[in-house]
C-alpha positions in Angstrom: 3.0 61.8 -65.9 3.9 58.3 -64.9 2.1 56.7 -61.5 3.8 53.2 -59.8 1.7 50.8 -57.8 2.9 47.4 -56.6 -0.4 45.6 -58.7 -2.3 47.0 -61.5 -5.8 45.0 -62.4 -7.5 45.6 -65.9 -11.0 45.1 -65.3 -13.5 45.7 -62.1 -15.5 42.3 -62.7 -15.3 39.7 -60.1 -12.2 38.5 -61.2 -10.2 42.2 -60.8 -12.2 42.6 -57.6 -10.6 38.7 -56.0 -7.8 40.0 -57.4 -7.6 43.8 -56.4 -9.1 42.9 -53.0 -6.7 40.2 -52.2 -3.8 42.2 -52.8 -4.2 45.1 -50.9 -5.6 43.1 -47.8 -1.8 41.9 -48.3 -0.7 45.3 -47.6 0.0 46.6 -51.6 -0.8 49.3 -53.1 -3.1 48.7 -56.4 -4.7 50.6 -59.3 -7.8 48.9 -61.4 -8.7 50.7 -64.6 -12.2 49.8 -66.1 -12.9 51.0 -69.6 -16.5 51.5 -68.8 -18.1 54.4 -66.8 -18.9 52.7 -63.7 -17.6 49.8 -62.2 -18.8 45.5 -62.2 -17.7 44.9 -65.5 -19.9 42.8 -67.8 -21.1 40.7 -64.5 -22.8 43.5 -63.1 -23.9 45.5 -66.5 -24.7 43.0 -69.2 -24.7 39.3 -67.5 -25.2 37.5 -64.7 -27.0 40.0 -62.6 -29.7 41.8 -65.3 -30.6 38.5 -66.5 -30.9 36.3 -62.9 -33.4 39.8 -61.7 -35.2 39.2 -65.0 -35.6 35.8 -64.3 -36.5 36.1 -60.6 -38.9 38.7 -62.0 -40.6 36.3 -64.5 -40.5 33.6 -62.0 -42.8 35.8 -59.2 -45.4 36.5 -61.7 -45.3 33.0 -63.2 -45.7 31.9 -59.4 -48.7 34.0 -58.8 -50.7 32.8 -62.2 -49.9 29.5 -61.4 -51.2 29.9 -57.5 -54.5 27.9 -56.4 -55.2 31.0 -54.0 -54.1 33.6 -56.7 -56.1 32.2 -59.8 -59.4 31.1 -57.8 -59.4 35.4 -57.0 -59.3 35.9 -60.4 -55.6 37.2 -60.5 -53.8 37.1 -63.6 -50.8 39.4 -64.7 -49.1 39.7 -68.1 -46.8 42.2 -67.9 -44.1 43.3 -70.9 -41.3 42.2 -71.8 -39.8 46.0 -70.8 -41.2 46.2 -67.3 -40.1 42.8 -66.4 -36.4 44.1 -67.0 -37.1 47.4 -64.5 -36.3 45.6 -61.4 -32.4 44.8 -63.5 -31.8 48.7 -63.0 -32.6 48.9 -59.0 -30.2 45.7 -58.8 -26.8 47.3 -60.5 -27.2 50.3 -59.2 -27.1 48.5 -55.2 -24.5 46.5 -56.6 -22.4 49.4 -58.2 -23.0 51.2 -54.7 -21.9 48.7 -53.1 -18.6 47.3 -54.7 -17.6 51.2 -55.6 -17.2 51.1 -51.7 -15.3 48.3 -51.5 -12.3 50.2 -53.7 -13.0 53.3 -51.9 -12.7 52.0 -48.6 -9.4 50.2 -49.4 -7.9 53.1 -50.9 -7.7 51.2 -54.4 -7.2 54.1 -57.3 -10.3 53.0 -59.6 -9.1 54.9 -63.5 -11.9 54.8 -66.0 -10.9 54.7 -69.6 -9.2 52.1 -72.0 -6.0 50.2 -70.5 -3.4 48.5 -73.3 0.2 47.4 -72.7 3.4 49.1 -73.9 5.8 47.6 -72.1 5.6 44.5 -69.8 5.4 46.5 -66.7 4.1 49.6 -68.4 -0.1 49.8 -68.7 -1.4 53.5 -70.7 -4.9 54.7 -70.1 -6.7 56.6 -72.5 -9.0 58.6 -71.1 -12.7 59.1 -72.3 -12.0 63.5 -72.1 -9.0 62.7 -73.7 -6.3 62.7 -71.2 -3.8 59.5 -71.0 -2.3 58.2 -67.8 0.7 55.9 -67.4 1.0 53.3 -64.8 3.8 51.1 -63.9 3.8 47.8 -61.8 6.5 46.7 -59.2 5.6 43.7 -58.8 3.0 42.8 -61.4 0.0 42.9 -64.0 -3.3 40.4 -63.5 -5.4 40.7 -66.6 -9.0 40.4 -65.8 -11.0 41.9 -69.0 -13.9 39.6 -69.3 -15.6 38.5 -72.7 -18.4 39.2 -74.6 -21.4 37.0 -76.7 -19.3 35.7 -80.1 -20.5 37.6 -82.9 -19.7 35.5 -86.1 -19.9 38.2 -89.2 -22.7 37.2 -91.3 -24.6 37.6 -88.6 -26.5 41.4 -89.0 -26.5 42.0 -85.0 -27.7 46.1 -86.0 -31.2 44.4 -87.2 -33.7 44.9 -84.7 -35.2 41.5 -84.4 -31.6 39.9 -84.2 -29.6 39.6 -80.0 -27.1 38.5 -78.5 -27.2 37.8 -74.8 -26.3 41.8 -73.8 -28.6 43.2 -76.3 -31.8 41.2 -75.3 -32.5 43.1 -72.1 -32.8 45.7 -74.5 -36.1 44.4 -76.4 -38.6 46.8 -76.2 -41.5 44.2 -76.1 -42.7 40.5 -75.3 -42.1 37.9 -78.7 -45.0 35.2 -79.7 -41.7 33.4 -80.8 -38.6 33.4 -80.3 -35.3 31.0 -81.8 -32.3 30.5 -79.3 -29.5 29.2 -81.5 -26.9 27.4 -79.1 -28.0 25.1 -76.2 -25.2 26.2 -73.9 -26.0 27.9 -70.4 -26.8 31.2 -71.6 -29.0 29.7 -74.7 -30.7 27.2 -72.2 -31.5 29.9 -69.5 -33.0 32.3 -71.6 -35.2 29.2 -73.4 -36.9 28.7 -69.7 -37.3 32.8 -68.9 -39.0 32.9 -72.6 -41.1 29.9 -71.8 -42.3 31.0 -69.1 -43.4 34.0 -70.9 -45.5 31.5 -73.0 -43.4 32.3 -76.1 -43.0 29.9 -78.2 -39.4 28.6 -78.0 -37.3 26.8 -80.6 -33.5 25.5 -78.8 -31.1 24.8 -81.9 -28.1 22.9 -80.1 -25.3 22.3 -82.2 -24.1 19.5 -79.9 -25.9 16.1 -79.0 -27.4 17.0 -75.4 -27.5 20.0 -73.7 -24.8 20.9 -71.7 -22.5 18.1 -71.9 -20.4 18.9 -69.3 -23.0 18.1 -66.7 -24.3 14.4 -65.2 -26.3 12.7 -68.4 -29.2 11.8 -65.8 -29.4 15.7 -65.2 -29.1 17.0 -68.9 -31.8 14.2 -69.7 -34.3 15.7 -67.0 -33.5 19.2 -68.4 -34.7 17.7 -71.8 -37.2 15.9 -70.6 -38.6 19.0 -68.8 -38.1 21.9 -71.4 -40.0 19.7 -74.0 -42.8 18.8 -71.6 -42.8 22.5 -71.3 -43.3 23.1 -75.0 -39.4 24.0 -76.3 -39.1 22.1 -79.4 -35.8 21.0 -79.3 -33.2 20.7 -82.1 -29.5 18.6 -81.6 -26.5 18.6 -83.9 -27.5 21.6 -85.8 -25.9 24.4 -87.3 -26.2 27.4 -88.8 -26.7 28.2 -92.7 -27.7 31.0 -93.1 -29.6 34.1 -91.4 -32.7 36.1 -93.0 -34.1 38.7 -91.2 -37.3 40.1 -91.9 -39.4 43.4 -91.1 -41.9 41.2 -89.4 -39.8 37.8 -88.8 -36.1 36.3 -88.6 -35.8 32.9 -91.1 -33.2 30.7 -89.7 -32.0 28.7 -92.5 -29.9 25.3 -90.7 -27.4 22.8 -93.0 -29.5 20.5 -92.7 -31.9 21.8 -94.8 -34.5 23.1 -92.1 -35.8 26.3 -91.9 -37.2 28.4 -88.8 -39.5 31.2 -88.4 -39.5 33.3 -85.2 -40.6 36.7 -83.9 -36.7 37.2 -83.3 -33.2 35.2 -82.6 -31.1 35.1 -79.7 -27.6 34.1 -81.0 -26.0 32.4 -77.8 -23.3 29.7 -79.1 -20.2 31.4 -77.7 -18.1 34.2 -75.8 -15.4 36.1 -77.4 -13.0 36.9 -74.6 -12.1 41.1 -74.5 -8.5 41.0 -75.4 -8.2 43.1 -78.2 -6.7 46.3 -78.4 -5.0 46.0 -74.9 -1.5 45.9 -76.8 -0.9 42.3 -75.9 1.4 41.9 -79.3 3.6 45.2 -77.8 4.6 42.4 -75.0 4.4 38.8 -77.0 1.4 37.7 -76.2 -1.3 36.0 -78.7 -4.9 35.1 -77.8 -6.4 31.8 -79.8 -9.0 32.7 -82.3 -11.6 33.0 -79.3 -9.5 35.7 -78.0 -8.0 33.7 -74.9 -5.3 34.0 -73.5 -3.4 31.1 -72.4 -2.1 30.2 -68.8 -0.4 28.1 -66.9 -2.1 25.9 -64.2 -0.9 29.3 -61.6 -2.9 32.0 -64.2 0.5 33.4 -65.3 1.0 33.9 -69.0 4.3 33.5 -70.5 5.5 36.4 -68.2 5.5 35.2 -64.9 4.5 38.5 -63.3 1.3 39.3 -65.9 -1.5 37.2 -64.6 -5.1 36.3 -66.6 -8.0 35.3 -65.0 -12.0 35.1 -65.2 -13.9 34.8 -68.7 -10.3 36.5 -70.7 -8.9 32.7 -70.0 -12.3 30.7 -71.1 -14.3 28.2 -69.0 -16.0 27.2 -66.8 -16.6 31.6 -67.6 -18.9 31.7 -63.7 -18.5 34.5 -61.9 -17.8 32.8 -58.7 -15.2 31.0 -60.6 -13.5 34.3 -62.1 -13.4 35.8 -57.9 -11.7 33.0 -56.1 -8.8 33.0 -59.6 -8.4 36.5 -58.7 -7.7 35.7 -55.3 -5.7 33.2 -56.3 -3.9 34.8 -58.9 -2.9 38.3 -56.5 -1.6 35.1 -53.7 0.5 33.7 -56.3 1.9 37.0 -57.5 3.0 38.2 -53.9 3.7 35.3 -52.3 4.6 33.1 -54.8 2.6 30.3 -53.7 -1.6 29.6 -53.6 -4.0 27.3 -52.7 -5.2 25.0 -55.7 -8.1 23.5 -53.5 -9.6 27.8 -54.0 -9.7 27.0 -57.9 -10.2 23.0 -58.2 -13.7 22.4 -56.7 -15.6 25.0 -58.1 -19.7 24.1 -58.4 -21.5 25.2 -61.1 -24.6 27.1 -60.7 -27.2 27.3 -64.0 -30.3 29.5 -63.6 -32.7 27.7 -66.2 -36.1 26.8 -64.8 -35.4 24.5 -63.1 -32.2 25.6 -61.5 -29.4 23.0 -61.9 -26.4 22.5 -59.7 -23.1 20.2 -59.3 -19.7 19.5 -57.9 -17.3 17.0 -58.3 -17.7 13.9 -61.2 -20.2 12.6 -62.8 -21.3 9.1 -63.4 -19.5 9.1 -67.4 -16.3 10.2 -65.6 -16.5 7.7 -62.9 -17.3 4.7 -65.1 -14.5 5.7 -67.3 -12.3 6.0 -64.2 -13.2 2.6 -63.1 -14.5 3.9 -59.9 -16.9 2.0 -57.5 -19.8 4.0 -57.1 -23.1 4.1 -56.0 -25.7 6.7 -56.2 -28.5 7.6 -54.1 -31.9 9.7 -55.0 -33.8 11.6 -53.6 -36.9 13.1 -55.6 -38.3 15.9 -54.7 -42.1 15.3 -55.0 -41.9 13.1 -51.9 -40.3 16.8 -50.0 -42.7 18.3 -47.7 -41.1 21.3 -48.2 -41.4 20.9 -51.9 -44.9 19.8 -51.8 -45.7 22.7 -49.9 -44.3 24.8 -52.4 -45.7 23.4 -55.5 -41.9 23.4 -56.7 -41.8 19.3 -56.6 -39.8 19.2 -60.3 -36.3 18.1 -59.2 -34.2 15.7 -57.6 -30.6 15.4 -55.5 -28.5 12.7 -56.6 -25.0 12.0 -54.5 -22.4 10.0 -56.2 -20.0 7.9 -53.2 -17.5 5.8 -53.3 -19.0 1.6 -52.2 -16.2 0.9 -50.1 -15.5 4.1 -48.5 -18.5 6.3 -48.6 -16.4 9.6 -49.6 -18.9 11.7 -51.8 -17.3 11.8 -55.4 -20.1 13.5 -56.8 -23.2 16.0 -56.2 -25.8 17.1 -58.7 -29.0 19.1 -58.1 -32.0 19.7 -60.6 -35.0 21.8 -59.3 -35.9 25.1 -57.1 -32.9 26.3 -55.2 -30.2 23.9 -56.7 -27.6 26.5 -56.3 -28.5 27.2 -52.6 -29.0 23.5 -51.8 -25.7 21.9 -53.3 -23.0 24.1 -50.9 -24.4 21.6 -48.0 -22.9 19.2 -50.5 -19.8 21.0 -50.8 -19.1 21.5 -47.2 -19.2 17.9 -46.3 -16.9 17.0 -49.6 -14.6 19.2 -49.5 -14.0 17.5 -45.7 -10.4 15.6 -45.4 -10.5 11.8 -45.3 -13.1 10.4 -43.1 -15.2 13.1 -42.6 -15.9 13.1 -46.2 -18.7 10.1 -45.7 -21.9 9.6 -46.4 -22.5 8.8 -43.0 -22.7 12.6 -42.1 -26.0 12.5 -44.2 -27.6 10.1 -42.3 -26.4 10.9 -38.7 -28.0 14.2 -39.0 -31.1 15.5 -37.9 -32.3 18.7 -39.9 -35.3 20.9 -40.2 -38.4 19.6 -41.3 -39.6 21.0 -43.3 -37.2 21.7 -45.0 -35.1 21.2 -49.0 -31.9 20.0 -46.7 -33.6 16.6 -45.7 -33.1 16.3 -49.5 -29.2 14.6 -48.2 -30.6 12.6 -45.9 -33.2 10.9 -48.4 -30.7 10.1 -50.4 -28.4 9.2 -48.6 -30.5 6.7 -47.3 -31.4 5.7 -51.0 -28.0 5.2 -51.3 -27.3 3.4 -48.3 -29.4 0.7 -48.7 -28.3 0.1 -52.4 -25.2 -1.3 -51.0 -25.1 -5.5 -50.3 
């Protein structure tokens, strides 16, 4: 049986959802294919949602243990890792039900099964019950299949002491020591979580700095904070071999170092879910990490086939995947799209404390010879931070010395991923509306973390001659 739709979307993660909703809102008939039994993709079931729910549970426990009022009352919580993970199940169920409602209300057909191309316009769906369906696209197809943790063949991920970011949530005890191999976003986030559980943590970085795409001052602050908390960071290292034992894991590095810990979390890269899609049948060849090559409008070599989200590589953010899906659907249907939608996307990194950034870094502005100045606001000086006790961190504004235009916003501290959006709203304005003066001349509620913008703006303005 052959069913025809205007647009076919493969995957129901953020990229697929954004594409499907945008297409149906423009009056198109849409079908989505999801190989997992529930919608939501890796973001909902294995990555973003469960890890952030776990992080919040750990935060609440450590907050209670560190609060002087609770300590004076003799309160001391030490919940095991599996109990802390349970909160994620409730959130996942709510997310699945909510997102399923989106598809139902918009009359989007959801097919569960494995999708593969039989030709550039036709998708075959192999269902779990052994059945099969064929779908034909009248206008186009959007691939939004996401990614999974990269697993090198010489690492035994079946061993009970070796994990990746998908399987770590199945850990059935709280380890005393952890080695995290890979200091990207996932590695740094889990490093913070395990250290907050009072585990000894070794963080192995294959590069010179943590999170090199961030502003140097922010990464320096993160490194200092992690080391102050007791994390052992080793830069410019690469693994030679891993020896799992009954009671530990031994990680041997090419530098000759050997590190012993209860468990090892492999967090070194991700692989695009492009295999078994039948891409060879339509002439698409992913790169060695499974990423599909696209142009600046997310089109593959076939103009009617688009790819969005983690399957195309960075920035590997749920927020980015969603807007890419919206852009791709709009471009597929109308032939054009607003590039501003996918250009300025803030990062949100859920270490402890959080990191969020938007725009250019000092390193980039210096290389481009842009005359800029810096405004700082240290959280330890803000009344709201003093009240909550979350005084670690800062807000950093980069602005043009002559026009006062905002060029970059970088935040390290509690609620950084929320605070960034105040600056984003001003930075997105055209012309003189994008100005440091907005923060100087605006009244902020007191005490709030938002007033960090006024403090940082005045700090930077006072640096000008």
